[in-house]
KOLROMAR-23571 format. One record per residue (C-alpha): residue in three letters; x, y, z; residue number from 0. Coordinates in Angstrom, 2 decimals. Each point is the difference from the previous one (the first is absolute). Layout:
> ALA,X,Y,Z,NUM
...
This chain:
> UNK,44.13,8.57,-24.85,0
> UNK,-1.11,2.26,3.26,1
> UNK,2.95,0.25,2.71,2
> UNK,-1.52,-2.27,2.74,3
> UNK,0.91,0.94,3.89,4
> UNK,-0.85,-2.83,1.80,5
> UNK,-0.80,0.49,3.71,6
> UNK,-0.52,-2.70,2.93,7
> UNK,-3.08,0.80,1.81,8
> UNK,-0.06,-2.86,3.30,9
> UNK,-3.41,-0.18,1.93,10
> UNK,0.28,-1.61,3.28,11
> UNK,-3.36,-2.53,1.05,12
> UNK,-1.30,0.09,-3.41,13
> UNK,-2.07,-2.26,-1.79,14
> UNK,2.20,-0.95,-3.31,15
> UNK,1.83,-2.60,-1.32,16
> UNK,3.36,-0.35,2.47,17
> UNK,-2.39,-0.02,2.94,18
> UNK,-0.91,1.75,3.29,19
> UNK,2.76,2.27,0.84,20
> UNK,2.02,-0.51,-3.68,21
> UNK,2.38,2.40,-1.22,22
> UNK,0.58,-1.75,-3.37,23
> UNK,0.45,3.15,-2.41,24
> UNK,-3.22,1.72,-1.82,25
> UNK,1.01,0.85,-3.23,26
> UNK,-1.70,3.97,-0.15,27
> UNK,1.17,1.53,-3.42,28
> UNK,0.17,3.61,-1.02,29
> UNK,0.08,0.97,-3.69,30
> UNK,2.07,3.03,-0.78,31
> UNK,-2.39,1.19,-3.02,32
> UNK,-2.97,0.55,2.50,33
> UNK,1.80,0.30,3.46,34
> UNK,-2.65,-2.63,1.17,35
> UNK,0.91,-2.48,2.57,36
> UNK,-1.82,-2.86,-1.20,37
> UNK,-1.27,-2.70,1.68,38
> UNK,-0.63,-3.76,-1.28,39
> UNK,-2.44,-2.50,2.04,40
> UNK,1.88,-3.10,-1.78,41
> UNK,2.88,1.68,1.52,42
> UNK,-2.02,-1.25,3.79,43
> UNK,-0.91,-3.11,-1.32,44
> UNK,-3.97,0.68,-1.84,45
> UNK,0.58,-2.60,-2.59,46
> UNK,-2.86,0.45,-3.32,47
> UNK,-1.19,-3.77,-1.56,48
> UNK,0.09,-1.74,3.42,49
> UNK,-2.79,-1.05,2.43,50
> UNK,1.77,2.08,3.07,51
> UNK,-1.47,2.53,1.60,52
> UNK,1.94,2.68,-0.84,53
> UNK,-1.08,2.19,2.44,54
> UNK,2.28,0.12,2.52,55
> UNK,2.70,0.99,-2.32,56
> UNK,-1.74,2.81,-1.80,57
> UNK,-0.76,1.50,3.06,58
> UNK,3.68,0.10,1.52,59
> UNK,0.78,1.95,-3.18,60
> UNK,-2.56,2.00,0.32,61
> UNK,1.14,1.24,4.02,62
> UNK,3.52,0.14,-1.87,63
> UNK,-0.86,2.41,-2.60,64
> UNK,-2.20,2.18,2.48,65
> UNK,3.44,-0.22,2.21,66
> UNK,1.74,1.84,-2.92,67
> UNK,-2.03,2.65,-0.29,68
> UNK,-1.94,2.00,-2.90,69
> UNK,1.00,-0.86,-2.85,70
> UNK,0.82,-3.67,-0.14,71
> UNK,-1.89,-2.10,-2.55,72
> UNK,-0.74,-3.47,0.45,73
> UNK,-0.32,-2.72,-2.54,74
> UNK,-1.79,-2.85,-1.20,75
> UNK,0.68,-2.66,-2.70,76
> UNK,-1.86,-1.37,-2.25,77
> UNK,-1.82,-3.15,0.79,78
> UNK,-3.18,-0.66,2.90,79
> UNK,0.86,0.51,3.28,80
> UNK,-2.05,-1.86,2.74,81
> UNK,-0.90,2.29,3.33,82
> UNK,-1.55,-1.36,3.35,83
> UNK,-1.42,2.54,2.64,84
> UNK,1.17,1.79,3.43,85
> UNK,-2.51,1.21,2.27,86
> UNK,-0.57,3.93,-0.35,87
> UNK,-3.12,0.99,1.21,88
> UNK,-1.12,3.66,-1.92,89
> UNK,-2.61,1.13,-2.42,90
> UNK,1.87,-2.24,-2.81,91
> UNK,-1.44,-3.12,1.69,92
> UNK,1.97,-2.56,3.36,93
> UNK,3.04,-1.20,-1.99,94
> UNK,2.13,1.70,-2.75,95
> UNK,2.21,-1.91,-2.38,96
> UNK,2.30,3.11,-0.48,97
> UNK,-0.54,3.19,2.49,98
> UNK,2.30,3.08,-0.50,99
> UNK,-0.33,2.98,2.79,100
> UNK,1.72,3.55,-0.09,101
> UNK,1.81,-0.21,-3.08,102
> UNK,1.21,2.50,-2.26,103
> UNK,1.33,0.10,-3.16,104
> UNK,-0.94,-3.54,-1.05,105
> UNK,-0.26,-2.11,-3.76,106
> UNK,-1.40,-3.34,0.22,107
> UNK,1.11,-1.14,-3.10,108
> UNK,-1.03,-3.50,-1.63,109
> UNK,0.06,-0.83,-3.95,110
> UNK,-2.71,-0.18,-2.56,111
> UNK,-0.18,-4.05,1.18,112
> UNK,0.24,0.64,4.21,113
> UNK,-2.57,-1.69,1.54,114
> UNK,-0.85,-0.67,3.06,115
> UNK,-2.33,-2.89,1.75,116
> UNK,-1.67,1.13,3.39,117
> UNK,-0.70,-3.71,1.28,118
> UNK,-2.14,1.27,2.71,119
> UNK,-3.69,0.61,-1.34,120
> UNK,-0.01,2.90,3.42,121
> UNK,2.94,1.94,-0.52,122
> UNK,0.50,2.95,-1.19,123
> UNK,3.09,0.10,-2.75,124
> UNK,0.95,3.73,0.10,125
> UNK,0.23,2.18,2.47,126
> UNK,1.70,3.20,0.39,127
> UNK,-0.90,2.05,3.05,128
> UNK,1.19,3.92,0.75,129
> UNK,3.21,-0.40,-3.13,130
> UNK,0.57,2.88,-2.14,131
> UNK,0.81,0.15,-3.86,132
> UNK,-0.21,-4.15,-0.80,133
> UNK,0.05,-1.22,-3.09,134
> UNK,-1.73,-3.30,-0.84,135
> UNK,0.17,-1.78,-3.21,136
> UNK,0.35,-2.71,-2.48,137
> UNK,-1.53,-2.90,2.06,138
> UNK,-2.67,-2.80,0.09,139
> UNK,-2.13,-0.97,3.07,140
> UNK,-2.19,-2.50,0.33,141
> UNK,-0.98,-2.82,2.66,142
> UNK,0.19,-3.68,0.38,143
> UNK,-2.55,-1.20,0.81,144
> UNK,-2.63,3.13,-1.38,145
> UNK,-2.22,0.67,2.87,146
> UNK,-2.96,-0.97,-1.49,147
> UNK,-1.93,-3.15,-0.64,148
> UNK,-1.02,-0.44,-4.45,149
> UNK,-2.31,-2.96,-1.16,150
> UNK,-3.07,-0.54,-1.92,151
> UNK,-3.23,-0.26,1.87,152
> UNK,-1.41,-3.49,0.41,153
> UNK,-3.32,0.65,1.37,154
> UNK,-2.38,2.79,1.15,155
> UNK,-2.42,-0.69,2.11,156
> UNK,-2.48,3.81,0.38,157
> UNK,-2.32,-1.82,2.52,158
> UNK,2.61,-0.81,2.41,159
> UNK,2.16,3.16,-0.79,160
> UNK,3.25,-1.95,-0.76,161
> UNK,2.13,-1.26,-3.42,162
> UNK,2.70,-2.29,0.28,163
> UNK,3.20,0.99,-2.58,164
> UNK,2.59,-2.55,-0.70,165
> UNK,3.79,1.44,-0.01,166
> UNK,2.17,0.42,-2.56,167
> UNK,2.69,-2.64,0.00,168
> UNK,3.64,1.31,-0.40,169
> UNK,1.52,0.95,3.80,170
> UNK,0.12,3.61,-0.23,171
> UNK,-3.37,1.86,1.37,172
> UNK,-1.31,-0.63,3.54,173
> UNK,-2.25,-2.81,1.31,174
> UNK,-2.56,0.52,2.77,175
> UNK,2.41,-1.40,2.13,176
> UNK,2.41,2.56,-0.06,177
> UNK,0.00,1.99,3.24,178
> UNK,-0.60,3.27,-1.85,179
> UNK,-3.52,-0.33,-0.55,180
> UNK,-0.29,-0.23,3.54,181
> UNK,1.48,3.29,0.92,182
> UNK,-0.55,1.55,-3.16,183
> UNK,-1.75,3.11,0.32,184
> UNK,-2.80,-0.11,-3.05,185
> UNK,-0.64,-3.81,-1.33,186
> UNK,-2.53,0.60,-3.06,187
> UNK,0.18,-0.92,-3.83,188
> UNK,-1.04,0.27,-3.18,189
> UNK,-0.68,-1.12,-3.46,190
> UNK,2.78,0.64,-2.94,191
> UNK,-1.95,-0.56,-3.65,192
> UNK,0.93,-0.03,-2.98,193
> UNK,-2.10,1.04,-2.88,194
> UNK,1.58,-1.28,-3.51,195
> UNK,3.11,1.45,-0.51,196
> UNK,-1.01,2.94,1.37,197
> UNK,2.14,1.04,3.15,198
> UNK,-1.08,-1.06,3.93,199
> UNK,-2.68,1.05,1.79,200
> UNK,0.43,0.10,3.83,201
> UNK,-2.84,-0.61,2.11,202
> UNK,-1.66,2.51,0.74,203
> UNK,-1.03,-1.66,2.78,204
> UNK,1.52,-0.64,3.39,205
> UNK,-1.48,-3.33,1.39,206
> UNK,0.97,0.23,3.64,207
> UNK,0.77,-4.20,1.12,208
> UNK,1.37,-1.49,2.69,209
> UNK,1.80,-3.56,-1.45,210
> UNK,-1.94,-2.98,2.55,211
> UNK,1.63,-3.11,-1.68,212
> UNK,1.83,-2.37,-1.98,213
> UNK,-3.01,-1.95,-1.48,214
> UNK,2.29,-1.80,-2.55,215
> UNK,3.59,-0.06,-0.30,216
> UNK,1.02,4.26,-1.51,217
> UNK,-3.92,0.56,0.14,218
> UNK,-1.01,2.47,2.71,219
> UNK,-3.66,1.18,0.82,220
> UNK,-0.59,3.15,1.03,221
> UNK,-2.42,1.40,1.80,222
> UNK,-1.79,3.80,-0.14,223
> UNK,-1.11,1.77,3.97,224
> UNK,-3.25,2.34,-1.82,225
> UNK,0.18,0.78,3.43,226
> UNK,2.98,2.28,-0.90,227
> UNK,-1.02,3.20,-2.04,228
> UNK,2.82,1.22,-2.33,229
> UNK,1.22,3.21,1.64,230
> UNK,0.69,-1.70,3.33,231
> UNK,3.56,-0.44,1.00,232
> UNK,-0.10,-3.64,-0.11,233
> UNK,2.33,-2.01,-2.00,234
> UNK,-2.56,-2.25,-2.01,235
> UNK,-2.50,2.78,-0.27,236
> UNK,-0.75,0.17,-3.89,237
> UNK,-2.75,1.76,-2.20,238
> UNK,-3.46,-1.05,0.98,239
> UNK,-1.98,-2.96,-2.20,240
> UNK,3.54,-0.12,-0.80,241
> UNK,-0.14,-3.65,-1.39,242
> UNK,-3.22,1.07,-1.61,243
> UNK,1.52,3.26,-1.79,244
> UNK,3.38,-1.33,-0.94,245
> UNK,-2.05,-2.68,-2.47,246
> UNK,2.85,-2.85,1.53,247
> UNK,-0.55,-3.22,-2.17,248
> UNK,2.10,-2.89,0.11,249
> UNK,3.08,0.18,-2.74,250
> UNK,0.44,3.60,1.35,251
> UNK,3.54,1.37,0.31,252
> UNK,0.73,1.07,3.37,253
> UNK,2.31,1.53,2.76,254
> UNK,-0.84,0.30,3.92,255
> UNK,3.02,2.77,1.98,256
> UNK,1.26,-0.30,3.69,257
> UNK,0.37,3.42,-0.68,258
> UNK,2.06,2.39,2.56,259
> UNK,0.56,3.43,1.16,260
> UNK,3.60,-1.03,-1.83,261
> UNK,1.42,1.76,-2.93,262
> UNK,3.04,-1.12,-2.33,263
> UNK,1.61,3.40,-0.46,264
> UNK,-0.61,2.30,3.40,265
> UNK,1.21,3.65,0.10,266
> UNK,-0.72,1.39,3.05,267
> UNK,1.33,3.34,1.76,268
> UNK,2.38,0.58,-3.28,269
> UNK,1.09,2.85,-2.02,270
> UNK,0.98,-0.37,-3.95,271
> UNK,-0.21,-3.15,-0.47,272
> UNK,0.21,-1.98,-3.49,273
> UNK,-1.27,-2.78,-1.18,274
> UNK,1.16,-1.25,-3.80,275
> UNK,-0.77,-2.84,-1.92,276
> UNK,-1.73,-2.37,3.38,277
> UNK,-2.21,-2.69,-1.09,278
> UNK,-2.34,-0.87,2.89,279
> UNK,-1.25,-3.45,-1.54,280
> UNK,-1.94,-1.40,3.61,281
> UNK,-0.63,1.91,3.38,282
> UNK,-2.22,-1.18,2.92,283
> UNK,-1.33,3.38,0.09,284
> UNK,0.93,2.96,-1.51,285
> UNK,3.21,0.55,-3.30,286
> UNK,1.51,3.25,1.51,287
> UNK,-1.02,1.94,2.91,288
> UNK,1.49,3.42,0.09,289
> UNK,-1.69,1.24,3.39,290
> UNK,1.14,3.01,1.98,291
> UNK,2.18,1.01,-2.66,292
> UNK,0.88,2.93,-2.17,293
> UNK,1.68,-0.17,-3.70,294
> UNK,-0.38,-3.24,-0.71,295
> UNK,0.32,-0.62,-3.56,296
> UNK,-0.71,-3.75,-1.26,297
> UNK,1.17,-0.27,-4.40,298
> UNK,-0.29,-3.08,-2.18,299
> UNK,-0.88,-2.18,3.02,300
> UNK,-2.94,-2.55,-1.16,301
> UNK,-2.44,-1.85,2.92,302
> UNK,-1.00,-2.39,-3.00,303
> UNK,-0.41,-4.12,0.10,304
> UNK,3.56,-2.46,-0.52,305
> UNK,-0.01,-0.33,-3.40,306
> UNK,-0.29,-3.14,-1.58,307
> UNK,-1.31,-1.81,3.53,308
> UNK,-3.81,-1.24,0.63,309
> UNK,-0.92,2.46,2.68,310
> UNK,-3.45,1.69,-0.38,311
> UNK,1.28,3.14,1.38,312
> UNK,3.01,2.12,1.61,313
> UNK,-0.06,2.21,3.94,314
> UNK,-3.39,-0.71,1.78,315
> UNK,-0.95,3.66,1.07,316
> UNK,1.67,2.98,-1.80,317
> UNK,2.89,0.70,-2.25,318
> UNK,0.43,3.61,1.18,319
> UNK,-1.25,1.06,3.80,320
> UNK,0.99,3.38,1.25,321
> UNK,-1.05,1.34,2.89,322
> UNK,0.63,3.01,1.84,323
> UNK,2.83,1.17,-2.69,324
> UNK,1.87,4.02,0.65,325
> UNK,1.56,0.11,-2.85,326
> UNK,-1.07,-1.04,-3.94,327
> UNK,-0.43,-3.38,-0.98,328
> UNK,0.93,-0.53,-3.76,329
> UNK,-1.16,-3.09,-1.60,330
> UNK,1.24,-0.48,-3.43,331
> UNK,0.97,-2.22,-3.30,332
> UNK,-1.41,-2.72,2.58,333
> UNK,-2.67,-3.43,-1.08,334
> UNK,-2.66,-1.11,2.19,335
> UNK,-1.95,-3.23,-0.23,336
> UNK,-1.15,-3.07,1.91,337
> UNK,-1.39,1.96,3.39,338
> UNK,-1.63,-1.13,2.25,339
> UNK,-1.21,3.65,1.11,340
> UNK,1.04,3.09,-1.78,341
> UNK,2.70,0.97,-2.14,342
> UNK,1.12,3.26,1.76,343
> UNK,-2.08,1.80,3.19,344
> UNK,1.40,3.09,1.66,345
> UNK,-1.72,1.83,3.16,346
> UNK,0.55,0.74,3.43,347
> UNK,-1.74,-1.39,3.02,348
> UNK,-3.09,1.42,1.86,349
> UNK,0.96,2.17,3.08,350
> UNK,-2.94,-0.74,2.48,351
> UNK,0.02,2.59,3.36,352
> UNK,-0.41,-1.64,3.16,353
> UNK,-1.41,3.03,1.78,354
> UNK,0.32,3.54,0.33,355
> UNK,3.13,1.44,3.29,356
> UNK,-0.42,3.53,-1.36,357
> UNK,-0.76,2.56,-2.31,358
> UNK,3.01,-1.01,-2.10,359
> UNK,0.88,-3.71,1.01,360
> UNK,-1.35,-2.86,-1.15,361
> UNK,0.64,-3.59,1.16,362
> UNK,-0.58,-2.26,-2.77,363
> UNK,1.07,-4.00,-0.55,364
> UNK,2.94,-1.56,-1.31,365
> UNK,-0.04,-1.35,-3.30,366
> UNK,2.01,-0.54,-3.10,367
> UNK,1.02,3.90,-0.40,368
> UNK,2.55,2.39,1.52,369
> UNK,-0.65,3.66,1.66,370
> UNK,2.82,2.63,-0.47,371
> UNK,-0.03,3.69,0.95,372
> UNK,-1.03,2.02,-3.29,373
> UNK,-2.12,-2.58,-0.92,374
> UNK,-3.26,0.74,-2.05,375
> UNK,-3.14,-2.01,1.79,376
> UNK,-3.16,0.47,-1.95,377
> UNK,-3.05,-0.93,1.36,378
> UNK,-2.92,-2.34,-1.59,379
> UNK,-3.87,-0.43,1.37,380
> UNK,-0.61,-3.61,-1.05,381
> UNK,-3.41,0.76,-1.20,382
> UNK,2.15,1.89,-2.42,383
> UNK,0.88,3.52,0.61,384
> UNK,3.94,1.14,-0.36,385
> UNK,0.55,2.62,2.09,386
> UNK,3.29,2.10,0.12,387
> UNK,3.65,-0.72,1.14,388
> UNK,1.53,0.45,3.13,389
> UNK,3.87,0.47,0.48,390
> UNK,2.05,-2.39,2.58,391
> UNK,1.90,2.32,2.75,392
> UNK,1.23,-3.17,1.98,393
> UNK,-1.02,-3.84,-0.18,394
> UNK,1.15,-2.74,2.46,395
> UNK,-0.69,-3.40,0.64,396
> UNK,-0.75,-0.96,3.12,397
> UNK,-1.62,-3.73,1.56,398
> UNK,-3.75,0.91,-0.73,399
> UNK,0.75,1.35,-3.41,400
> UNK,1.60,2.99,-1.96,401
> UNK,-1.08,3.55,1.73,402
> UNK,0.03,2.57,-2.71,403
> UNK,0.19,3.57,0.78,404
> UNK,-0.53,2.86,-2.41,405
> UNK,0.52,3.44,-1.39,406
> UNK,-3.13,1.11,0.69,407
> UNK,-3.35,-0.97,1.79,408
> UNK,-2.16,-2.08,-1.68,409
> UNK,-3.73,0.78,-0.96,410
> UNK,-1.97,-0.47,3.50,411
> UNK,-2.69,-1.77,-2.93,412
> UNK,2.95,-2.57,-0.16,413
> UNK,-1.85,-2.86,2.14,414
> UNK,2.46,-2.83,0.33,415
> UNK,-2.75,-1.90,2.23,416
> UNK,-2.75,-1.20,-2.31,417
> UNK,3.21,-2.04,-2.19,418
> UNK,-0.54,1.55,-3.51,419
> UNK,3.59,1.78,-0.07,420
> UNK,2.42,-1.25,-1.25,421
> UNK,3.26,1.57,-1.66,422
> UNK,2.24,-0.49,-2.96,423
> UNK,3.74,1.30,0.80,424
> UNK,0.16,2.20,-3.29,425
> UNK,4.33,-0.05,0.83,426
> UNK,-0.26,-4.05,-1.03,427
> UNK,-1.84,-0.86,-2.65,428
> UNK,2.11,-0.36,-2.58,429
> UNK,-0.05,3.18,-1.48,430
> UNK,1.46,0.58,-3.58,431
> UNK,-0.35,-3.64,-1.31,432
> UNK,0.94,-0.89,-3.51,433
> UNK,-1.62,-3.06,-1.66,434
> UNK,1.51,-0.45,-3.28,435
> UNK,0.89,-2.09,-2.88,436
> UNK,-1.20,-3.42,1.82,437
> UNK,-2.11,-2.76,-1.72,438
> UNK,-2.70,-1.50,1.95,439
> UNK,-0.93,-3.70,-0.99,440
> UNK,-3.25,-2.20,1.63,441
> UNK,-0.47,-0.54,3.46,442
> UNK,-2.37,0.18,2.82,443
> UNK,-0.20,3.76,0.86,444
> UNK,0.28,3.84,-1.32,445
> UNK,3.09,0.77,-1.45,446
> UNK,0.80,3.39,1.60,447
> UNK,-1.90,1.31,2.89,448
> UNK,-0.05,3.15,1.65,449
> UNK,-0.03,1.56,3.24,450
> UNK,2.37,2.67,-0.04,451
> UNK,0.36,3.44,-1.65,452
> UNK,2.62,1.44,-2.66,453
> UNK,0.65,-1.99,-1.87,454
> UNK,0.13,-1.29,-3.40,455
> UNK,-0.67,-3.03,-2.31,456
> UNK,1.38,0.05,-3.44,457
> UNK,0.25,-2.14,-2.88,458
> UNK,-0.60,-3.37,1.16,459
> UNK,-1.45,-2.97,-1.48,460
> UNK,-3.31,-1.84,1.57,461
> UNK,-1.10,-3.10,-0.93,462
> UNK,-2.15,-2.34,2.44,463
> UNK,-2.85,-1.91,-0.96,464
> UNK,-1.18,-0.47,3.64,465
> UNK,-4.32,-0.24,0.00,466
> UNK,-1.21,2.04,2.97,467
> UNK,2.52,2.31,1.15,468
> UNK,2.85,0.29,-2.58,469
> UNK,0.25,3.57,0.51,470
> UNK,3.57,1.50,-1.40,471
> UNK,0.14,3.41,2.19,472
> UNK,-2.26,0.28,3.25,473
> UNK,-0.18,3.09,1.54,474
> UNK,-1.88,-0.62,3.31,475
> UNK,-0.15,0.09,3.66,476
> UNK,-0.88,-2.46,2.46,477
> UNK,-0.92,1.30,3.47,478
> UNK,-1.61,-3.33,1.29,479
> UNK,2.45,-3.23,-0.41,480
> UNK,3.49,1.01,-0.92,481
> UNK,-0.71,3.80,0.65,482
> UNK,2.33,0.85,-2.67,483
> UNK,0.74,3.71,-0.98,484
> UNK,-0.22,2.88,-0.55,485
> UNK,-1.97,1.48,-2.48,486
> UNK,1.67,-0.38,-3.28,487
> UNK,0.58,3.77,-1.77,488
> UNK,2.35,1.96,-2.30,489
> UNK,0.01,-3.75,-1.91,490
> UNK,1.08,0.19,-4.06,491
> UNK,-0.86,-3.34,-1.78,492
> UNK,1.20,0.59,-3.52,493
> UNK,1.33,-1.82,-3.10,494
> UNK,-0.91,-3.30,1.01,495
> UNK,-1.34,-2.60,-2.10,496
> UNK,-2.84,-2.75,1.56,497
> UNK,-0.79,-3.07,-1.73,498
> UNK,-3.40,-1.52,0.22,499
> UNK,-0.13,-3.98,0.64,500
> UNK,-3.08,-1.09,0.67,501
> UNK,-1.20,1.61,3.98,502
> UNK,-2.86,1.83,0.34,503
> UNK,1.44,3.10,2.15,504
> UNK,2.06,3.36,-0.67,505
> UNK,2.95,0.27,-0.62,506
> UNK,0.34,3.19,1.92,507
> UNK,-2.19,0.21,2.93,508
> UNK,-0.14,3.01,2.95,509
> UNK,-2.46,-0.03,2.60,510
> UNK,-0.15,0.02,4.11,511
> UNK,-0.21,-3.99,1.18,512
> UNK,-1.23,-0.39,3.25,513
> UNK,-1.73,3.37,0.68,514
> UNK,-3.25,-0.17,0.52,515
> UNK,-0.55,3.68,-2.12,516
> UNK,1.93,-1.74,-3.12,517
> UNK,-2.94,0.59,-1.75,518
> UNK,-1.24,3.81,1.03,519
> UNK,0.27,2.90,-2.19,520
> UNK,0.70,2.48,2.71,521
> UNK,3.26,-2.22,0.86,522
> UNK,3.26,0.75,-2.06,523
> UNK,3.22,-1.73,0.85,524
> UNK,2.69,0.00,-2.75,525
> UNK,0.94,2.89,-1.85,526
> UNK,2.70,0.81,-2.63,527
> UNK,-0.30,-2.55,-2.15,528
> UNK,1.44,-0.37,-2.99,529
> UNK,-0.32,-3.27,-2.66,530
> UNK,1.29,1.04,-3.03,531
> UNK,0.94,-1.25,-3.26,532
> UNK,-0.90,-3.47,0.24,533
> UNK,-0.36,-3.29,-2.08,534
> UNK,-2.72,-2.18,1.19,535
> UNK,-0.47,-2.98,-2.98,536
> UNK,-2.54,-3.18,0.28,537
> UNK,-1.85,1.13,2.77,538
> UNK,-2.61,-2.24,1.33,539
> UNK,-1.12,2.71,2.98,540
> UNK,-0.18,3.34,0.46,541
> UNK,3.77,2.13,-1.12,542
> UNK,-0.92,1.72,3.74,543
> UNK,-2.22,0.45,2.64,544
> UNK,0.42,2.82,1.99,545
> UNK,-1.96,1.87,3.26,546
> UNK,0.83,2.63,2.17,547
> UNK,2.88,1.62,-1.41,548
> UNK,0.74,3.67,-0.08,549
> UNK,1.88,2.16,-3.05,550
> UNK,0.09,-3.77,-2.32,551
> UNK,1.47,0.60,-3.35,552
> UNK,0.04,-2.98,-2.78,553
> UNK,1.55,1.76,-2.57,554
> UNK,1.00,-2.05,-3.30,555
> UNK,-1.09,-3.45,0.88,556
> UNK,-0.64,-2.44,-2.94,557
> UNK,-2.37,-2.38,0.35,558
> UNK,0.61,-3.40,-3.09,559
> UNK,-1.40,-2.83,-0.84,560
> UNK,3.52,-2.03,-1.86,561
> UNK,0.61,-3.67,-1.12,562
> UNK,-3.36,-2.72,-0.68,563
> UNK,-1.57,0.95,3.26,564
> UNK,-3.67,0.17,-0.59,565
> UNK,-2.32,2.98,0.54,566
> UNK,-3.03,-0.69,2.78,567
> UNK,-3.07,-0.09,-0.55,568
> UNK,-1.47,2.01,1.49,569
> UNK,3.11,2.31,0.39,570
> UNK,0.57,0.79,3.99,571
> UNK,-0.78,3.21,0.83,572
> UNK,2.28,3.05,-0.16,573
> UNK,3.79,-0.35,0.56,574
> UNK,1.14,2.27,2.47,575
> UNK,-2.88,0.20,2.73,576
> UNK,0.58,2.83,2.29,577
> UNK,-2.29,1.40,2.76,578
> UNK,0.53,2.74,2.75,579
> UNK,3.43,1.65,-1.43,580
> UNK,-0.68,3.44,0.49,581
> UNK,2.38,2.70,-2.30,582
> UNK,0.62,-3.09,-2.85,583
> UNK,1.62,0.62,-3.02,584
> UNK,-0.49,-2.35,-2.67,585
> UNK,1.71,0.70,-3.31,586
> UNK,1.10,-1.95,-2.80,587
> UNK,-1.14,-3.61,0.27,588
> UNK,-0.44,-2.17,-2.61,589
> UNK,-2.47,-2.79,-0.48,590
> UNK,0.58,-2.39,-2.75,591
> UNK,-1.18,-2.98,1.83,592
> UNK,-3.40,-1.19,-1.18,593
> UNK,-0.54,-2.36,3.34,594
> UNK,-1.21,3.03,1.73,595
> UNK,-2.96,1.99,-1.13,596
> UNK,1.37,3.29,1.65,597
> UNK,3.14,1.61,0.91,598
> UNK,-1.13,2.05,3.70,599
> UNK,-2.54,-1.12,2.55,600
> UNK,-2.90,3.11,-0.74,601
> UNK,0.78,1.04,3.37,602
> UNK,4.06,-0.02,-0.37,603
> UNK,0.12,3.75,0.60,604
> UNK,-1.42,0.60,3.41,605
> UNK,-1.59,3.09,0.60,606
């Protein structure tokens, strides 16, 4: 048995058992074997298995642990803790249940059966802000109510662009009277259909519709506004002709989310953060949000539907959305399914110049990025021309935006007044990322979306049957709506398994989305992409569609038809459809699938 030293810790004016100003002793346990100081949330009054709000007690335990300094461990017992939030606005949203700022060498540890249930659908669960060397493990994160409505389609009226949704009973889902819908950034939905015993098909057509009225108890009418085209920043803007294209029908299972710019777990401006054995069952937005951070590792985590529940989805948005990473992001041994958008998205944000101050200075718009001395900024013409990179000497934020001074003079031909030029910070673009040994199951969105450089995607399994846009791996740059970049370079895609489950889109797609020159054979965007030793099984769409890559390597990949999957008649065209890829290396690839007429298109190797 460990030798235990009991210390007393007194908090004045604290929110915990004993009341304001209480001096009731709280146990701080020091375990001799590890020399770690251990704080138990239960000693502060957190009670699992009850309907009580454990948020105040857990927050007090966090405060105590941080005051004790580096090397402290916070422990949760097994069981379900219910937590409300407190107002603390930031990149993570307006409210947060558990917020930690400035912690160093801190461990937060639950058990395989510790569950945190957030009782407000507009609240982030956990935020680590400006922390260093923090480990979080063995926690489940859920919401009650979950941040979406779920039910069955009761009526569809194409002429009036309305449909009726019968809400599911049970109380765990949102009702359209909930104010979360009024404050949401996106109010949209989609079907979740089953095909026999196969896994679910999520959408993919998004229906942007406003709840109008409750026509009968638990049956709501929703209306589409056709004047809100997809891509406009209005929360009711869905896909064009969404009702017709989605083939929405009476009896369809359907969810309508109240999506917000909120993540269950936000890792903001932090370094050396490890999340291990975390499971996220719901979120108003993202599951994990590493933002302006470095050296973040997600290991044996999961974003999935709550087991043994009637829920149709997990999170309202991405599983992992990494923006502005200044050091490697590692996602390994994780599981993703049921999300309302991409499983993993890694990128930086566009820097828009406002005016040229001098030959070496620019004033740039302030947005979701930072700029520091020594950073390398690459300029990009929005029509598709990538330029060279320039080193930053100094950058400072002003009331007008970022004032950036470069080491060298910028070319006189670089005319920012035309609003055609964007910059991307290559020092804040996720260099060195590694995504390995993960499982990507059915969800509405892409598996991995990359607008970053110098990364590896290896030993993963992709098994998504979304019809229409269920790409497993996508490399793209999109300059017109989200402005995510930079252009992907030096990416290795190796030893992955792609399982076709009915979708007609390619497993791998590399293309410059949003560019006016996306079909221009003289414009080369991507560079040094290796696709090697991957296995493609039972495909009903191409293995890869690749456009505009310099120094592409396609080596040792296999396309096979396994099991009892019928061979289409006539067969599909080439498995690998490649265009405008000068300097491509193609060797050792095998086609063992009669569902394709050829391995490559005739113009695979550009002259």
